[in-house]
mmCIF file of the N, C-alpha and C atoms, coordinates in Angstrom:
data_MODEL
# 
_entry.id   MODEL 
# 
loop_
_atom_site.group_PDB 
_atom_site.id 
_atom_site.type_symbol 
_atom_site.label_atom_id 
_atom_site.label_alt_id 
_atom_site.label_comp_id 
_atom_site.label_asym_id 
_atom_site.label_entity_id 
_atom_site.label_seq_id 
_atom_site.pdbx_PDB_ins_code 
_atom_site.Cartn_x 
_atom_site.Cartn_y 
_atom_site.Cartn_z 
_atom_site.occupancy 
_atom_site.B_iso_or_equiv 
_atom_site.pdbx_formal_charge 
_atom_site.auth_seq_id 
_atom_site.auth_comp_id 
_atom_site.auth_asym_id 
_atom_site.auth_atom_id 
_atom_site.pdbx_PDB_model_num 
ATOM 1   N N  . MET A 1 1  ? 0.818  -0.991 0.282  1.00 0.00 ? 1  MET A N  1 
ATOM 2   C CA . MET A 1 1  ? -0.213 0.095  -0.049 1.00 0.00 ? 1  MET A CA 1 
ATOM 3   C C  . MET A 1 1  ? 0.783  1.369  0.133  1.00 0.00 ? 1  MET A C  1 
ATOM 4   N N  . THR A 1 2  ? 0.611  2.157  -0.939 1.00 0.00 ? 2  THR A N  1 
ATOM 5   C CA . THR A 1 2  ? 1.150  3.403  -0.882 1.00 0.00 ? 2  THR A CA 1 
ATOM 6   C C  . THR A 1 2  ? 0.375  4.683  -0.549 1.00 0.00 ? 2  THR A C  1 
ATOM 7   N N  . ASP A 1 3  ? 0.585  5.871  -0.366 1.00 0.00 ? 3  ASP A N  1 
ATOM 8   C CA . ASP A 1 3  ? 0.040  7.056  -0.035 1.00 0.00 ? 3  ASP A CA 1 
ATOM 9   C C  . ASP A 1 3  ? 1.028  7.963  -0.860 1.00 0.00 ? 3  ASP A C  1 
ATOM 10  N N  . GLU A 1 4  ? 0.579  9.180  -0.443 1.00 0.00 ? 4  GLU A N  1 
ATOM 11  C CA . GLU A 1 4  ? 1.236  10.747 -1.140 1.00 0.00 ? 4  GLU A CA 1 
ATOM 12  C C  . GLU A 1 4  ? 2.738  10.553 -0.649 1.00 0.00 ? 4  GLU A C  1 
ATOM 13  N N  . ALA A 1 5  ? 3.022  10.322 0.373  1.00 0.00 ? 5  ALA A N  1 
ATOM 14  C CA . ALA A 1 5  ? 4.266  10.131 1.103  1.00 0.00 ? 5  ALA A CA 1 
ATOM 15  C C  . ALA A 1 5  ? 4.932  8.734  0.870  1.00 0.00 ? 5  ALA A C  1 
ATOM 16  N N  . GLY A 1 6  ? 4.465  7.975  -0.140 1.00 0.00 ? 6  GLY A N  1 
ATOM 17  C CA . GLY A 1 6  ? 5.342  6.799  -0.180 1.00 0.00 ? 6  GLY A CA 1 
ATOM 18  C C  . GLY A 1 6  ? 4.750  5.296  0.172  1.00 0.00 ? 6  GLY A C  1 
ATOM 19  N N  . PRO A 1 7  ? 5.577  4.291  0.321  1.00 0.00 ? 7  PRO A N  1 
ATOM 20  C CA . PRO A 1 7  ? 5.195  3.115  0.791  1.00 0.00 ? 7  PRO A CA 1 
ATOM 21  C C  . PRO A 1 7  ? 5.000  3.232  2.030  1.00 0.00 ? 7  PRO A C  1 
ATOM 22  N N  . ARG A 1 8  ? 3.804  2.643  2.744  1.00 0.00 ? 8  ARG A N  1 
ATOM 23  C CA . ARG A 1 8  ? 3.832  2.510  4.261  1.00 0.00 ? 8  ARG A CA 1 
ATOM 24  C C  . ARG A 1 8  ? 4.385  1.351  4.766  1.00 0.00 ? 8  ARG A C  1 
ATOM 25  N N  . ALA A 1 9  ? 4.790  1.288  6.229  1.00 0.00 ? 9  ALA A N  1 
ATOM 26  C CA . ALA A 1 9  ? 5.374  0.335  6.960  1.00 0.00 ? 9  ALA A CA 1 
ATOM 27  C C  . ALA A 1 9  ? 4.558  -0.159 7.852  1.00 0.00 ? 9  ALA A C  1 
ATOM 28  N N  . ALA A 1 10 ? 4.925  -1.631 8.109  1.00 0.00 ? 10 ALA A N  1 
ATOM 29  C CA . ALA A 1 10 ? 4.121  -2.095 9.238  1.00 0.00 ? 10 ALA A CA 1 
ATOM 30  C C  . ALA A 1 10 ? 5.207  -2.150 10.516 1.00 0.00 ? 10 ALA A C  1 
ATOM 31  N N  . LEU A 1 11 ? 4.787  -1.728 11.759 1.00 0.00 ? 11 LEU A N  1 
ATOM 32  C CA . LEU A 1 11 ? 5.379  -1.650 12.545 1.00 0.00 ? 11 LEU A CA 1 
ATOM 33  C C  . LEU A 1 11 ? 5.225  -2.783 13.863 1.00 0.00 ? 11 LEU A C  1 
ATOM 34  N N  . ASP A 1 12 ? 5.819  -3.340 14.539 1.00 0.00 ? 12 ASP A N  1 
ATOM 35  C CA . ASP A 1 12 ? 5.574  -4.498 15.579 1.00 0.00 ? 12 ASP A CA 1 
ATOM 36  C C  . ASP A 1 12 ? 5.536  -3.571 16.944 1.00 0.00 ? 12 ASP A C  1 
ATOM 37  N N  . LEU A 1 13 ? 4.472  -3.385 17.580 1.00 0.00 ? 13 LEU A N  1 
ATOM 38  C CA . LEU A 1 13 ? 4.364  -2.984 18.704 1.00 0.00 ? 13 LEU A CA 1 
ATOM 39  C C  . LEU A 1 13 ? 3.876  -3.992 19.886 1.00 0.00 ? 13 LEU A C  1 
ATOM 40  N N  . PRO A 1 14 ? 4.433  -3.725 21.277 1.00 0.00 ? 14 PRO A N  1 
ATOM 41  C CA . PRO A 1 14 ? 3.911  -4.601 22.357 1.00 0.00 ? 14 PRO A CA 1 
ATOM 42  C C  . PRO A 1 14 ? 2.500  -4.647 22.342 1.00 0.00 ? 14 PRO A C  1 
ATOM 43  N N  . SER A 1 15 ? 1.979  -5.765 22.470 1.00 0.00 ? 15 SER A N  1 
ATOM 44  C CA . SER A 1 15 ? 0.479  -5.974 22.400 1.00 0.00 ? 15 SER A CA 1 
ATOM 45  C C  . SER A 1 15 ? -0.262 -5.155 23.966 1.00 0.00 ? 15 SER A C  1 
ATOM 46  N N  . ASP A 1 16 ? 0.650  -4.782 24.814 1.00 0.00 ? 16 ASP A N  1 
ATOM 47  C CA . ASP A 1 16 ? -0.070 -4.403 26.142 1.00 0.00 ? 16 ASP A CA 1 
ATOM 48  C C  . ASP A 1 16 ? 0.081  -2.853 25.962 1.00 0.00 ? 16 ASP A C  1 
ATOM 49  N N  . LEU A 1 17 ? 0.781  -2.208 24.866 1.00 0.00 ? 17 LEU A N  1 
ATOM 50  C CA . LEU A 1 17 ? 0.709  -0.905 24.419 1.00 0.00 ? 17 LEU A CA 1 
ATOM 51  C C  . LEU A 1 17 ? -0.464 -0.763 23.796 1.00 0.00 ? 17 LEU A C  1 
ATOM 52  N N  . LEU A 1 18 ? -0.458 -1.659 22.555 1.00 0.00 ? 18 LEU A N  1 
ATOM 53  C CA . LEU A 1 18 ? -1.843 -1.618 21.952 1.00 0.00 ? 18 LEU A CA 1 
ATOM 54  C C  . LEU A 1 18 ? -3.118 -1.899 22.444 1.00 0.00 ? 18 LEU A C  1 
ATOM 55  N N  . ASP A 1 19 ? -3.271 -2.389 23.329 1.00 0.00 ? 19 ASP A N  1 
ATOM 56  C CA . ASP A 1 19 ? -4.194 -2.463 24.443 1.00 0.00 ? 19 ASP A CA 1 
ATOM 57  C C  . ASP A 1 19 ? -4.771 -1.513 24.841 1.00 0.00 ? 19 ASP A C  1 
ATOM 58  N N  . GLU A 1 20 ? -3.664 -0.915 25.629 1.00 0.00 ? 20 GLU A N  1 
ATOM 59  C CA . GLU A 1 20 ? -4.119 0.312  26.551 1.00 0.00 ? 20 GLU A CA 1 
ATOM 60  C C  . GLU A 1 20 ? -4.320 1.287  25.518 1.00 0.00 ? 20 GLU A C  1 
ATOM 61  N N  . ALA A 1 21 ? -3.322 1.808  24.326 1.00 0.00 ? 21 ALA A N  1 
ATOM 62  C CA . ALA A 1 21 ? -4.039 2.664  23.400 1.00 0.00 ? 21 ALA A CA 1 
ATOM 63  C C  . ALA A 1 21 ? -5.256 2.686  23.045 1.00 0.00 ? 21 ALA A C  1 
ATOM 64  N N  . GLU A 1 22 ? -5.543 1.517  22.803 1.00 0.00 ? 22 GLU A N  1 
ATOM 65  C CA . GLU A 1 22 ? -7.005 1.209  22.415 1.00 0.00 ? 22 GLU A CA 1 
ATOM 66  C C  . GLU A 1 22 ? -7.999 1.421  23.445 1.00 0.00 ? 22 GLU A C  1 
ATOM 67  N N  . ALA A 1 23 ? -7.433 0.885  24.484 1.00 0.00 ? 23 ALA A N  1 
ATOM 68  C CA . ALA A 1 23 ? -8.617 1.439  25.974 1.00 0.00 ? 23 ALA A CA 1 
ATOM 69  C C  . ALA A 1 23 ? -8.938 2.918  25.963 1.00 0.00 ? 23 ALA A C  1 
ATOM 70  N N  . LEU A 1 24 ? -7.627 3.523  25.562 1.00 0.00 ? 24 LEU A N  1 
ATOM 71  C CA . LEU A 1 24 ? -7.626 5.166  25.981 1.00 0.00 ? 24 LEU A CA 1 
ATOM 72  C C  . LEU A 1 24 ? -8.334 5.937  24.740 1.00 0.00 ? 24 LEU A C  1 
ATOM 73  N N  . GLY A 1 25 ? -8.418 5.071  23.536 1.00 0.00 ? 25 GLY A N  1 
ATOM 74  C CA . GLY A 1 25 ? -9.329 5.834  22.401 1.00 0.00 ? 25 GLY A CA 1 
ATOM 75  C C  . GLY A 1 25 ? -8.188 6.434  21.751 1.00 0.00 ? 25 GLY A C  1 
ATOM 76  N N  . ILE A 1 26 ? -6.821 5.974  21.657 1.00 0.00 ? 26 ILE A N  1 
ATOM 77  C CA . ILE A 1 26 ? -5.692 6.544  21.082 1.00 0.00 ? 26 ILE A CA 1 
ATOM 78  C C  . ILE A 1 26 ? -5.423 5.356  19.748 1.00 0.00 ? 26 ILE A C  1 
ATOM 79  N N  . ASP A 1 27 ? -5.534 6.330  18.462 1.00 0.00 ? 27 ASP A N  1 
ATOM 80  C CA . ASP A 1 27 ? -4.936 5.913  17.210 1.00 0.00 ? 27 ASP A CA 1 
ATOM 81  C C  . ASP A 1 27 ? -3.607 5.653  17.607 1.00 0.00 ? 27 ASP A C  1 
ATOM 82  N N  . ALA A 1 28 ? -3.154 4.442  17.497 1.00 0.00 ? 28 ALA A N  1 
ATOM 83  C CA . ALA A 1 28 ? -1.647 3.643  17.726 1.00 0.00 ? 28 ALA A CA 1 
ATOM 84  C C  . ALA A 1 28 ? -1.033 4.059  16.527 1.00 0.00 ? 28 ALA A C  1 
ATOM 85  N N  . ALA A 1 29 ? -1.596 3.699  15.153 1.00 0.00 ? 29 ALA A N  1 
ATOM 86  C CA . ALA A 1 29 ? -0.857 4.092  14.174 1.00 0.00 ? 29 ALA A CA 1 
ATOM 87  C C  . ALA A 1 29 ? -0.817 6.018  13.883 1.00 0.00 ? 29 ALA A C  1 
ATOM 88  N N  . GLU A 1 30 ? -1.495 6.398  14.517 1.00 0.00 ? 30 GLU A N  1 
ATOM 89  C CA . GLU A 1 30 ? -1.360 8.220  14.253 1.00 0.00 ? 30 GLU A CA 1 
ATOM 90  C C  . GLU A 1 30 ? -0.551 8.339  15.338 1.00 0.00 ? 30 GLU A C  1 
ATOM 91  N N  . ALA A 1 31 ? -0.322 7.809  16.582 1.00 0.00 ? 31 ALA A N  1 
ATOM 92  C CA . ALA A 1 31 ? 0.498  8.413  17.584 1.00 0.00 ? 31 ALA A CA 1 
ATOM 93  C C  . ALA A 1 31 ? 1.863  7.537  17.278 1.00 0.00 ? 31 ALA A C  1 
ATOM 94  N N  . ALA A 1 32 ? 1.958  6.635  16.545 1.00 0.00 ? 32 ALA A N  1 
ATOM 95  C CA . ALA A 1 32 ? 3.190  6.344  16.305 1.00 0.00 ? 32 ALA A CA 1 
ATOM 96  C C  . ALA A 1 32 ? 4.158  6.798  14.833 1.00 0.00 ? 32 ALA A C  1 
ATOM 97  N N  . GLU A 1 33 ? 3.006  7.425  13.803 1.00 0.00 ? 33 GLU A N  1 
ATOM 98  C CA . GLU A 1 33 ? 3.511  8.168  12.938 1.00 0.00 ? 33 GLU A CA 1 
ATOM 99  C C  . GLU A 1 33 ? 4.172  9.512  13.466 1.00 0.00 ? 33 GLU A C  1 
ATOM 100 N N  . ALA A 1 34 ? 3.172  9.968  14.342 1.00 0.00 ? 34 ALA A N  1 
ATOM 101 C CA . ALA A 1 34 ? 3.960  11.380 15.117 1.00 0.00 ? 34 ALA A CA 1 
ATOM 102 C C  . ALA A 1 34 ? 5.095  10.915 15.761 1.00 0.00 ? 34 ALA A C  1 
ATOM 103 N N  . GLY A 1 35 ? 5.215  9.796  16.412 1.00 0.00 ? 35 GLY A N  1 
ATOM 104 C CA . GLY A 1 35 ? 6.445  9.916  17.276 1.00 0.00 ? 35 GLY A CA 1 
ATOM 105 C C  . GLY A 1 35 ? 7.428  9.918  16.484 1.00 0.00 ? 35 GLY A C  1 
ATOM 106 N N  . VAL A 1 36 ? 7.527  9.221  15.405 1.00 0.00 ? 36 VAL A N  1 
ATOM 107 C CA . VAL A 1 36 ? 8.727  9.007  14.340 1.00 0.00 ? 36 VAL A CA 1 
ATOM 108 C C  . VAL A 1 36 ? 8.938  10.267 13.938 1.00 0.00 ? 36 VAL A C  1 
ATOM 109 N N  . ALA A 1 37 ? 8.090  11.153 13.239 1.00 0.00 ? 37 ALA A N  1 
ATOM 110 C CA . ALA A 1 37 ? 8.225  12.267 12.732 1.00 0.00 ? 37 ALA A CA 1 
ATOM 111 C C  . ALA A 1 37 ? 9.155  13.368 14.058 1.00 0.00 ? 37 ALA A C  1 
ATOM 112 N N  . ARG A 1 38 ? 8.734  13.379 15.468 1.00 0.00 ? 38 ARG A N  1 
ATOM 113 C CA . ARG A 1 38 ? 9.604  13.834 16.171 1.00 0.00 ? 38 ARG A CA 1 
ATOM 114 C C  . ARG A 1 38 ? 10.975 13.601 16.294 1.00 0.00 ? 38 ARG A C  1 
ATOM 115 N N  . ALA A 1 39 ? 11.141 11.975 16.271 1.00 0.00 ? 39 ALA A N  1 
ATOM 116 C CA . ALA A 1 39 ? 12.454 11.470 16.356 1.00 0.00 ? 39 ALA A CA 1 
ATOM 117 C C  . ALA A 1 39 ? 13.301 11.979 15.212 1.00 0.00 ? 39 ALA A C  1 
ATOM 118 N N  . ILE A 1 40 ? 12.460 12.410 13.800 1.00 0.00 ? 40 ILE A N  1 
ATOM 119 C CA . ILE A 1 40 ? 13.264 12.421 12.921 1.00 0.00 ? 40 ILE A CA 1 
ATOM 120 C C  . ILE A 1 40 ? 13.863 13.985 12.955 1.00 0.00 ? 40 ILE A C  1 
ATOM 121 N N  . LYS A 1 41 ? 12.944 14.813 13.650 1.00 0.00 ? 41 LYS A N  1 
ATOM 122 C CA . LYS A 1 41 ? 13.054 16.246 13.520 1.00 0.00 ? 41 LYS A CA 1 
ATOM 123 C C  . LYS A 1 41 ? 13.855 16.340 14.552 1.00 0.00 ? 41 LYS A C  1 
ATOM 124 N N  . ALA A 1 42 ? 14.100 15.863 15.686 1.00 0.00 ? 42 ALA A N  1 
ATOM 125 C CA . ALA A 1 42 ? 15.273 16.017 16.804 1.00 0.00 ? 42 ALA A CA 1 
ATOM 126 C C  . ALA A 1 42 ? 16.314 15.212 16.286 1.00 0.00 ? 42 ALA A C  1 
ATOM 127 N N  . ALA A 1 43 ? 16.331 13.910 15.397 1.00 0.00 ? 43 ALA A N  1 
ATOM 128 C CA . ALA A 1 43 ? 17.680 13.584 15.163 1.00 0.00 ? 43 ALA A CA 1 
ATOM 129 C C  . ALA A 1 43 ? 18.339 14.631 13.844 1.00 0.00 ? 43 ALA A C  1 
ATOM 130 N N  . ARG A 1 44 ? 17.574 15.430 12.825 1.00 0.00 ? 44 ARG A N  1 
ATOM 131 C CA . ARG A 1 44 ? 18.060 16.251 12.001 1.00 0.00 ? 44 ARG A CA 1 
ATOM 132 C C  . ARG A 1 44 ? 18.870 17.820 12.953 1.00 0.00 ? 44 ARG A C  1 
ATOM 133 N N  . GLU A 1 45 ? 18.233 18.068 13.950 1.00 0.00 ? 45 GLU A N  1 
ATOM 134 C CA . GLU A 1 45 ? 18.340 19.098 14.616 1.00 0.00 ? 45 GLU A CA 1 
ATOM 135 C C  . GLU A 1 45 ? 19.640 19.155 15.226 1.00 0.00 ? 45 GLU A C  1 
ATOM 136 N N  . ALA A 1 46 ? 19.957 17.528 15.774 1.00 0.00 ? 46 ALA A N  1 
ATOM 137 C CA . ALA A 1 46 ? 21.000 17.224 16.362 1.00 0.00 ? 46 ALA A CA 1 
ATOM 138 C C  . ALA A 1 46 ? 22.342 17.395 15.499 1.00 0.00 ? 46 ALA A C  1 
ATOM 139 N N  . ALA A 1 47 ? 22.110 16.636 14.329 1.00 0.00 ? 47 ALA A N  1 
ATOM 140 C CA . ALA A 1 47 ? 22.564 16.476 13.229 1.00 0.00 ? 47 ALA A CA 1 
ATOM 141 C C  . ALA A 1 47 ? 23.492 17.864 12.831 1.00 0.00 ? 47 ALA A C  1 
ATOM 142 N N  . TRP A 1 48 ? 22.261 18.961 12.743 1.00 0.00 ? 48 TRP A N  1 
ATOM 143 C CA . TRP A 1 48 ? 22.444 20.341 12.017 1.00 0.00 ? 48 TRP A CA 1 
ATOM 144 C C  . TRP A 1 48 ? 23.476 20.852 13.235 1.00 0.00 ? 48 TRP A C  1 
ATOM 145 N N  . LYS A 1 49 ? 22.893 20.788 14.626 1.00 0.00 ? 49 LYS A N  1 
ATOM 146 C CA . LYS A 1 49 ? 24.051 21.630 15.651 1.00 0.00 ? 49 LYS A CA 1 
ATOM 147 C C  . LYS A 1 49 ? 25.389 20.857 15.505 1.00 0.00 ? 49 LYS A C  1 
ATOM 148 N N  . ALA A 1 50 ? 25.478 19.590 15.370 1.00 0.00 ? 50 ALA A N  1 
ATOM 149 C CA . ALA A 1 50 ? 27.066 19.011 15.252 1.00 0.00 ? 50 ALA A CA 1 
ATOM 150 C C  . ALA A 1 50 ? 27.801 19.513 13.957 1.00 0.00 ? 50 ALA A C  1 
ATOM 151 N N  . GLU A 1 51 ? 26.987 19.530 13.046 1.00 0.00 ? 51 GLU A N  1 
ATOM 152 C CA . GLU A 1 51 ? 27.503 20.034 11.762 1.00 0.00 ? 51 GLU A CA 1 
ATOM 153 C C  . GLU A 1 51 ? 28.051 21.434 11.725 1.00 0.00 ? 51 GLU A C  1 
ATOM 154 N N  . ASN A 1 52 ? 27.484 22.372 12.411 1.00 0.00 ? 52 ASN A N  1 
ATOM 155 C CA . ASN A 1 52 ? 27.451 23.805 12.568 1.00 0.00 ? 52 ASN A CA 1 
ATOM 156 C C  . ASN A 1 52 ? 28.004 24.349 13.670 1.00 0.00 ? 52 ASN A C  1 
ATOM 157 N N  . ALA A 1 53 ? 28.471 23.278 14.796 1.00 0.00 ? 53 ALA A N  1 
ATOM 158 C CA . ALA A 1 53 ? 28.994 23.648 16.265 1.00 0.00 ? 53 ALA A CA 1 
ATOM 159 C C  . ALA A 1 53 ? 30.324 24.782 15.854 1.00 0.00 ? 53 ALA A C  1 
ATOM 160 N N  . GLU A 1 54 ? 31.146 24.632 14.891 1.00 0.00 ? 54 GLU A N  1 
ATOM 161 C CA . GLU A 1 54 ? 32.205 25.221 15.225 1.00 0.00 ? 54 GLU A CA 1 
ATOM 162 C C  . GLU A 1 54 ? 31.557 26.881 14.580 1.00 0.00 ? 54 GLU A C  1 
ATOM 163 N N  . ALA A 1 55 ? 30.903 26.947 13.511 1.00 0.00 ? 55 ALA A N  1 
ATOM 164 C CA . ALA A 1 55 ? 30.285 28.337 13.092 1.00 0.00 ? 55 ALA A CA 1 
ATOM 165 C C  . ALA A 1 55 ? 29.646 29.086 14.485 1.00 0.00 ? 55 ALA A C  1 
ATOM 166 N N  . ILE A 1 56 ? 28.786 28.208 15.078 1.00 0.00 ? 56 ILE A N  1 
ATOM 167 C CA . ILE A 1 56 ? 28.028 28.536 16.110 1.00 0.00 ? 56 ILE A CA 1 
ATOM 168 C C  . ILE A 1 56 ? 28.923 29.071 17.278 1.00 0.00 ? 56 ILE A C  1 
ATOM 169 N N  . ARG A 1 57 ? 30.244 28.468 17.768 1.00 0.00 ? 57 ARG A N  1 
ATOM 170 C CA . ARG A 1 57 ? 31.257 28.685 18.603 1.00 0.00 ? 57 ARG A CA 1 
ATOM 171 C C  . ARG A 1 57 ? 31.792 30.241 18.188 1.00 0.00 ? 57 ARG A C  1 
ATOM 172 N N  . ALA A 1 58 ? 31.979 29.900 16.754 1.00 0.00 ? 58 ALA A N  1 
ATOM 173 C CA . ALA A 1 58 ? 32.818 31.166 16.458 1.00 0.00 ? 58 ALA A CA 1 
ATOM 174 C C  . ALA A 1 58 ? 31.822 32.582 16.487 1.00 0.00 ? 58 ALA A C  1 
ATOM 175 N N  . TRP A 1 59 ? 30.719 32.306 16.047 1.00 0.00 ? 59 TRP A N  1 
ATOM 176 C CA . TRP A 1 59 ? 29.740 33.478 16.286 1.00 0.00 ? 59 TRP A CA 1 
ATOM 177 C C  . TRP A 1 59 ? 29.420 34.041 17.525 1.00 0.00 ? 59 TRP A C  1 
ATOM 178 N N  . ASN A 1 60 ? 29.404 32.723 18.433 1.00 0.00 ? 60 ASN A N  1 
ATOM 179 C CA . ASN A 1 60 ? 29.040 33.402 20.351 1.00 0.00 ? 60 ASN A CA 1 
ATOM 180 C C  . ASN A 1 60 ? 30.379 34.316 20.579 1.00 0.00 ? 60 ASN A C  1 
ATOM 181 N N  . ALA A 1 61 ? 31.611 33.609 19.897 1.00 0.00 ? 61 ALA A N  1 
ATOM 182 C CA . ALA A 1 61 ? 32.814 34.366 20.433 1.00 0.00 ? 61 ALA A CA 1 
ATOM 183 C C  . ALA A 1 61 ? 32.925 35.311 19.984 1.00 0.00 ? 61 ALA A C  1 
ATOM 184 N N  . TRP A 1 62 ? 32.253 35.831 18.579 1.00 0.00 ? 62 TRP A N  1 
ATOM 185 C CA . TRP A 1 62 ? 32.570 37.277 18.202 1.00 0.00 ? 62 TRP A CA 1 
ATOM 186 C C  . TRP A 1 62 ? 31.590 38.241 18.585 1.00 0.00 ? 62 TRP A C  1 
ATOM 187 N N  . VAL A 1 63 ? 30.226 37.434 19.080 1.00 0.00 ? 63 VAL A N  1 
ATOM 188 C CA . VAL A 1 63 ? 29.367 38.458 19.832 1.00 0.00 ? 63 VAL A CA 1 
ATOM 189 C C  . VAL A 1 63 ? 30.010 38.786 20.986 1.00 0.00 ? 63 VAL A C  1 
ATOM 190 N N  . GLU A 1 64 ? 30.537 37.819 21.836 1.00 0.00 ? 64 GLU A N  1 
ATOM 191 C CA . GLU A 1 64 ? 30.788 38.295 23.133 1.00 0.00 ? 64 GLU A CA 1 
ATOM 192 C C  . GLU A 1 64 ? 32.114 38.968 23.286 1.00 0.00 ? 64 GLU A C  1 
ATOM 193 N N  . GLU A 1 65 ? 32.742 39.282 22.033 1.00 0.00 ? 65 GLU A N  1 
ATOM 194 C CA . GLU A 1 65 ? 33.763 40.170 22.147 1.00 0.00 ? 65 GLU A CA 1 
ATOM 195 C C  . GLU A 1 65 ? 33.380 41.586 21.313 1.00 0.00 ? 65 GLU A C  1 
ATOM 196 N N  . ASN A 1 66 ? 32.648 41.613 20.215 1.00 0.00 ? 66 ASN A N  1 
ATOM 197 C CA . ASN A 1 66 ? 32.152 42.723 19.994 1.00 0.00 ? 66 ASN A CA 1 
ATOM 198 C C  . ASN A 1 66 ? 30.745 43.414 20.113 1.00 0.00 ? 66 ASN A C  1 
ATOM 199 N N  . GLY A 1 67 ? 30.081 42.260 20.863 1.00 0.00 ? 67 GLY A N  1 
ATOM 200 C CA . GLY A 1 67 ? 28.517 42.796 21.067 1.00 0.00 ? 67 GLY A CA 1 
ATOM 201 C C  . GLY A 1 67 ? 27.897 42.535 19.612 1.00 0.00 ? 67 GLY A C  1 
ATOM 202 N N  . LEU A 1 68 ? 26.486 42.737 20.117 1.00 0.00 ? 68 LEU A N  1 
ATOM 203 C CA . LEU A 1 68 ? 25.583 42.246 18.821 1.00 0.00 ? 68 LEU A CA 1 
ATOM 204 C C  . LEU A 1 68 ? 25.614 43.398 17.807 1.00 0.00 ? 68 LEU A C  1 
ATOM 205 N N  . PRO A 1 69 ? 25.570 42.890 16.712 1.00 0.00 ? 69 PRO A N  1 
ATOM 206 C CA . PRO A 1 69 ? 25.817 43.804 15.330 1.00 0.00 ? 69 PRO A CA 1 
ATOM 207 C C  . PRO A 1 69 ? 24.042 44.567 15.553 1.00 0.00 ? 69 PRO A C  1 
ATOM 208 N N  . LEU A 1 70 ? 24.632 45.929 15.059 1.00 0.00 ? 70 LEU A N  1 
ATOM 209 C CA . LEU A 1 70 ? 23.328 46.882 15.445 1.00 0.00 ? 70 LEU A CA 1 
ATOM 210 C C  . LEU A 1 70 ? 22.736 47.360 16.772 1.00 0.00 ? 70 LEU A C  1 
ATOM 211 N N  . ALA A 1 71 ? 23.066 46.726 17.665 1.00 0.00 ? 71 ALA A N  1 
ATOM 212 C CA . ALA A 1 71 ? 22.940 46.892 19.060 1.00 0.00 ? 71 ALA A CA 1 
ATOM 213 C C  . ALA A 1 71 ? 22.690 48.373 19.470 1.00 0.00 ? 71 ALA A C  1 
ATOM 214 N N  . ASP A 1 72 ? 23.396 49.295 18.901 1.00 0.00 ? 72 ASP A N  1 
ATOM 215 C CA . ASP A 1 72 ? 23.291 50.558 19.218 1.00 0.00 ? 72 ASP A CA 1 
ATOM 216 C C  . ASP A 1 72 ? 22.256 51.301 18.487 1.00 0.00 ? 72 ASP A C  1 
ATOM 217 N N  . ILE A 1 73 ? 21.267 50.633 17.740 1.00 0.00 ? 73 ILE A N  1 
ATOM 218 C CA . ILE A 1 73 ? 20.146 51.145 16.546 1.00 0.00 ? 73 ILE A CA 1 
ATOM 219 C C  . ILE A 1 73 ? 19.080 50.460 17.485 1.00 0.00 ? 73 ILE A C  1 
ATOM 220 N N  . GLN A 1 74 ? 18.408 51.052 18.296 1.00 0.00 ? 74 GLN A N  1 
ATOM 221 C CA . GLN A 1 74 ? 17.420 50.750 18.855 1.00 0.00 ? 74 GLN A CA 1 
ATOM 222 C C  . GLN A 1 74 ? 16.126 51.403 18.416 1.00 0.00 ? 74 GLN A C  1 
ATOM 223 N N  . VAL A 1 75 ? 15.213 50.647 17.567 1.00 0.00 ? 75 VAL A N  1 
ATOM 224 C CA . VAL A 1 75 ? 14.341 50.845 17.325 1.00 0.00 ? 75 VAL A CA 1 
ATOM 225 C C  . VAL A 1 75 ? 12.971 50.846 18.264 1.00 0.00 ? 75 VAL A C  1 
ATOM 226 N N  . LEU A 1 76 ? 12.865 50.192 19.011 1.00 0.00 ? 76 LEU A N  1 
ATOM 227 C CA . LEU A 1 76 ? 11.674 49.881 20.014 1.00 0.00 ? 76 LEU A CA 1 
ATOM 228 C C  . LEU A 1 76 ? 12.164 50.539 21.165 1.00 0.00 ? 76 LEU A C  1 
ATOM 229 N N  . LYS A 1 77 ? 11.500 51.195 21.823 1.00 0.00 ? 77 LYS A N  1 
ATOM 230 C CA . LYS A 1 77 ? 11.950 51.334 23.146 1.00 0.00 ? 77 LYS A CA 1 
ATOM 231 C C  . LYS A 1 77 ? 11.041 50.518 23.850 1.00 0.00 ? 77 LYS A C  1 
ATOM 232 N N  . ILE A 1 78 ? 11.565 49.673 24.907 1.00 0.00 ? 78 ILE A N  1 
ATOM 233 C CA . ILE A 1 78 ? 10.614 49.034 25.537 1.00 0.00 ? 78 ILE A CA 1 
ATOM 234 C C  . ILE A 1 78 ? 10.981 49.336 27.223 1.00 0.00 ? 78 ILE A C  1 
# 
């Protein structure tokens, strides 16, 4: 079976989790999909941070030494 995103895969989940999800009215397939999507997002964020760690460190050091760019231009007085 395929959908707009491509082929679907079956996942094996412990029966006690499926039973509890059903008892609570939780759609296990939707919950699993949402959980996998969150895990992918978190992994991508972690990979991006690792790949850009040196640039982030360098920027933070520059800001610490020089201050924020345009900090002397205050548009909104709060």
